N, C-alpha and C positions, 0 to 999 in steps of 0.2 A: 651079587652087588654088595651085600653086607661085608664079605671078606675083603672086598676092594677098598673099603673105607679104612682110614688110619685109626689107630687106637683112640685118639682124641675124638675123631668124628663119631666113632661108635659110642663113646662115653656121652657125647653131646646128645646123640639120638636116644640113647637109653634114658638119660635124665629127662629129656623132652617128653618121651612117652610116659614115664612115671609121673611127671608133673601134670601132664595132660589127663591121664586117667584119674588122678586125684582130684583135679579141678572138675572133671565131669561128674565124679561121685558126689562132690559137695553140692553141685547143682541138681543132680538127679534125686538124691535121697528124700528131699521134702515132698517129692511127687509120689514116693512109695508109701507114704503115710496118709491116713485119712485127713481130708481137708480140715484145717483148723485145729488139729490135735496137739500142736506144739506152739504155744502162744507166748510163753515168757520163760526163758532159760537163764535169766540174769543170775550171775553168780560171781565166783572168784577164780582167778587163774591158779592152776596147780592144785585144784580141789575138785572132787566129783560132787557137784551140787544138785544134779538133776537125775539121780539114779531112778527114783520112782517113775519118772516119765520115760527114761531110756529103756528100762527093762521091759516095757510093754511094746517096744518097736520090733520090726523084723530084724534079723541078724545084720544085714548090710547097713541099714539106717542106724541101728544101735552102735555098730562099730564106729561109724563116722561121727555120730553125735557124742559118743563117749570120748573120742579124741578131742572133739571141740570142747566138751565140758571140762576136760582136764587141762587144756592148753589155752583157752580163751575165756574172757569174762562174760561173753555172750549177752551183754546188756541189751535189753529189748529195744531201747531207743537208738542203739548203734548197730542194729542188725536189719537185714533185708528179709522179706517174707516171700516165699514161693508156695503156691498151692494153699495159701492161708496158713502156712507153717513157718515159724522162725527158722532161718538157716542155722546150720551147726556152728558157724563162725561169724564174727562181727564183720562189718564192712571193710575195715582196714586189713584184716587177715584175708578176706576174700580178694581184696586188691593185690595183696602180696602174691597170692596163688595165681591170679591172672597175670601179674607181672613176671612171675617165674616162667610161666608157659610162653609168654610173648618174648621175653629176653632169651630163653633157650632157643626159640624158633628163629630169632634174629641171628643168634650166634651160630646155630647150625646151618643157616642159609649162607653164612659167610659174607653177606652183603654189607654188614656193619660190624666192625670190630672197634671196641673201645678199650682203653687201657685200665690198669689197676686204679689209678687215682680218680679217673672219671667214674668208674664203677663205685668207688667209695663215696664220691660226691653225690651220687644218686640216692644215697641213704639219708642225706641231710634233711630234705623236706619232711620226711616222716618223723625223724628225730626231733625236729623243731616243733612240728605240730603236736606230736604226742607229749614231748617235754613241756611245752607251754600249758597243755591241759593238766599235766601232773602237778605243776607248781603254781598255777594261778587259777582264776575263775574262768579263763578262756575255755570255750566249748566250740570245737569245730563241727562242721556239718558232715553228714555221711558222704556227701559228694567229695569233700576235701579228704576225708579219711580214705575213701576208695582211691582217689587220684594219688595221694602220697604213698599208699600201699602198692599201687601198680608201679610207680616210679622206683620204689625201694626193691620190689620183686625183680624188676629188670636189672637193677644194680647187683643184686645177689646172684642172679643168673650169670651175669657177665663175670662176676668174681669166681664162680664155679668154672666158667669157661677159661678164665685166665689161669686158674690153678691147674685145670686139665692140660692146658698147653705146656705148662712148666713141668708137669710130672709125667705126662704120657707121650710127649713128642721128643724124639732124640735130641733135637737142638735145645729144647727147653731144659732137658735133664743136664746137658752139658753146661748151659748157662748157670743152672743152680750149683753145679759142682765147682765151677769157676768162682762163683761168689763165695761158696764155702771155703775154697782154698784161699781166697783173698782175705777172708775174715780170720782164717786160722793163722795167717802170717802176720796179722797186725799186732 
């Protein structure tokens, strides 16, 4: 069955599986730790703030929490808790991960195809919510952060699908080369 799928469909399936495994890990690792052992990871993006907590974790949890620590602010008030433990990523990031899986599942099913512009438009709610928090005293709720993250994740998944169609399908590659020829002659 795998060999019967087009290169694009195999890419979609592979990306869906990777995103699905990652999402499962993010949800599972708090349960691999003692209840209530991770209570406040608040820190900064791009910095390892919680190494003393992470180094005590099992290797799987440590890997996920280390990625979270380096890529997410992990503010306690913007995070969910499972098993009494703060999750490795904030609610917006969690929403993005959920949206990536949902969007790739929709793209892979082939039941709903959306174009490049609509995919980009799905990023706007998160940009507005996050941007408003950055430049004003506005503070959104975790429900809004989760929802805008899911919407943005779906948009990114469809952008990946759009890109895969252009690069991996013979018709898409021809369309790109025609556009390149047209630009070259201008």
